[in-house]
N, C-alpha and C positions, 0 to 999 in steps of 0.2 A: 497511246501506242497505236501505230498504223497497222493495217491489215495487209497481208501479202497474198495475192491471188495466185494459185498454182494452176497453170494451164497444161502442163505436161505430166506424164506418168513418172512417179518416183521410182528410180531404179537403184538408188544407193543413198546412204545417209551416214553422218558422223556426229559425235557428241563433242562439244567444246570441252577440252581437257581442263581448262582453268576453272570453269563453273562446276564441273564434275568433282574436282578435288575439293572445292570449297563446300559442296553440298554433302559429301560423304564424310562422316566422322572417322577419326582414326581408330584402329582396332584397340590400341592401348587405352583410349578414352572410354570405349565401350566396356572393356574389362574392368576398369576402375569404377565406372558407374554401376556395373553389375554387382560389385562386391560391397556396395553400401548397404549397411544393415539398418532397416527401418524398425520403429517400435510397433510391435503387434502382440496380440494376446497369446500366441504360441511360443513367444520368446522365453526360453528357460531362465530361471533365476540363477545368477552366478553365486558362487560360494560366499563372496564378500561384496557388500554394497556400501557406498558412501552415504552417511546419514547426518542429519542436523536435527537437534532437539530444541524445542521452544517451550518455555515455561509460561503458563497462563494462570494468573491469580486474579480471581474475580471476587467482588464483595458479596456475591450471591451464594458462594460456597466457602466452607471452612478450609477445604483442601485444594491445593493447586493441581492443575492438570499439566501433563508433560506430553507435548505433541512431537512425535518423531517422524520425519519424512526421509525415506531412503531413496537414493537415486542410482540409476544404472548409467554407465558411460558407454555410449555406442560409438563404434569406429574409432577406438582409442588409438592415438598416435598418427591419425590420418587427417587430411584437411576437412573431412566430414565428421570429425569428432563432435559429439553432442551429449549433453547431460540431461536426462529425462527422469521425472519422478516415477518410481516403481511401486512403492507401497507406503502406507501411513499407519501409524499406531498412536493410540492415546492411552496414557496410563494415569491413574489417580487413585488415591485412597478412598475417595467418595464413590460408593457403589450404587448410589441412587439412580444414576444415569447409565449403568453398566450396559443394559440391553441396547439402547439406541447408540451408544458409543461403538459397540462391536459391529452393529449393523451398518452404521455410517462409514466406519473405517474400511469395512470389507467392500462396500459399494465403491467408495472412492479409489481403493486400490485396484479394483477391477477396471474402473474407468482409466486409471493411469496406464495399466498394462494393455488396454485396448489400442492405444496409440492415437494418432491424430491430434486435433486441437483440444487440450484439456483445460485451457484457460477459462472456459465458460463456467467451471465449478466455482470460481471466485465470485462472480456476480450472483450465482444461485445461492451460495451460502450467505453472502452479505445481505441478501434481501429477506432473510428470515428474522421475524420479530417475535419477541417473547410477549405473550398476552398479559403477563403480570408486570410488564415494564422492563426496560433495560437498566443500564447502570453507567456511571461515569468513570472513565479511566483517569489515572493521574495525568495532569496536563490539560484536563477539560474536554476530552474527546468522549462523545456519547457512543456507547455500544448497545445496539438494540437487543442483542441476545448473545449467549455463549456460542451458538452456531455461527453468528455473524463474525465474532472474533476469530473463530476457526478459519473463516473465509479470508480475513485479513492476514492470518498467518500463512495460509497457502499462497496468497498473493505475494507476500514478502519473500517466500521461498522461491517462487517462480521468477521473481525479479533477480534474485541472487544467482540463479543458474542460467539466466539469459532468455527464458521463454517469454517474459514480459518486460516491457520497458518501464522503468520507474517514473512515476508522474513528476512533473516539474514545470517550471515556468522558464520561458526564454529570457534573454537579457532585457528586452524592452518591457515585457510583462512584469518582471520582478522590479524594475525601476518604477513602473507605474504604481505597483502595490506599495512599495516603500514610501513613495510620495504621498499617497492617499492615507497611509497609516500615520505619517508624521503630521499631516494636515488635521486628521481626526484627533490625535493626541494633543496637538497644540490648541485646538478649539475647546478642549475639555479642561484646560488649565485655567486657574483663577487669575484674573487680570486686575483684581482690586487690592485694597490694602490688607485683606485677610489672607492673601496668598502666602505671605511670609510672616506667620504669627508665631511669636515666641512665648505666648501664654498658653496655659493648659487647654487641651482640647475640650470643647463643650462650654467654654467661658461665654457669658452673655455680654450684650452690649451695654456699656456704661453710659448713663444719661448725661453725665457731666463732660467727659472727654471723648465720647463717641468711639470708644475702643472696646473691642471684644475681649475684655479682661476682667469682667465681674464674675466672681465665684462666691460660693457660700462659705463663710467663715464665722464660726461661733454663732450660728443661727441667723446671720445677717449677710446680705449681699454686699461684698466689698470689692472695689476695683483695685486690681493689682498694678494698674498703670498710674493712676493719679491719687489713689488712697481714699477716694470718696466711698462713704458708707451710708446706707439709708438709716442706720441706727445712730448716726451722729458720730 
């Protein structure tokens, strides 16, 4: 950008109307933006909230836990409509953990109502490990603690309402994973004559016909393929 040297006294000036109109926002836009309700701790609880309840059944407890997360809808019916978590409750017949359940849910509810980014709770909860050891969920997923499973529930809920993006692989990554899985499963398959065995599982190799078909019959190893028996 070149510099302009002013050698005379300025007696008058004018503003370019096109640039001024572009720089100054419209009054309607300012009003609309001013009416946007943000999540904050002084926001009063409405009479009705939208809730979701998740059942948690772990092998370390005889009773299931029911986690309920209630959401508040901000700016309903406008382009700024947003669903935010407002409070959380945990209910269970097991009273062994009643104190820490009440304390945890009250703190989490306070964080929800505080506003801002609440997604950090997911990582904090998932990082809690039980010193007595975790447990395996159906399907082979290891859960380090009950608190960690609560973190996964909160993560799932935040993904449902749009505050978190669900994890996933793109098309190329998924294709690569599928190819590697097929390669691994193919390498583990038997490529010898025993891969298609019609004889009982656990049969031993017959010394005569070299077939894994020898089983114990009447106290003597007998081949089910050629009939050879050590007892004659």
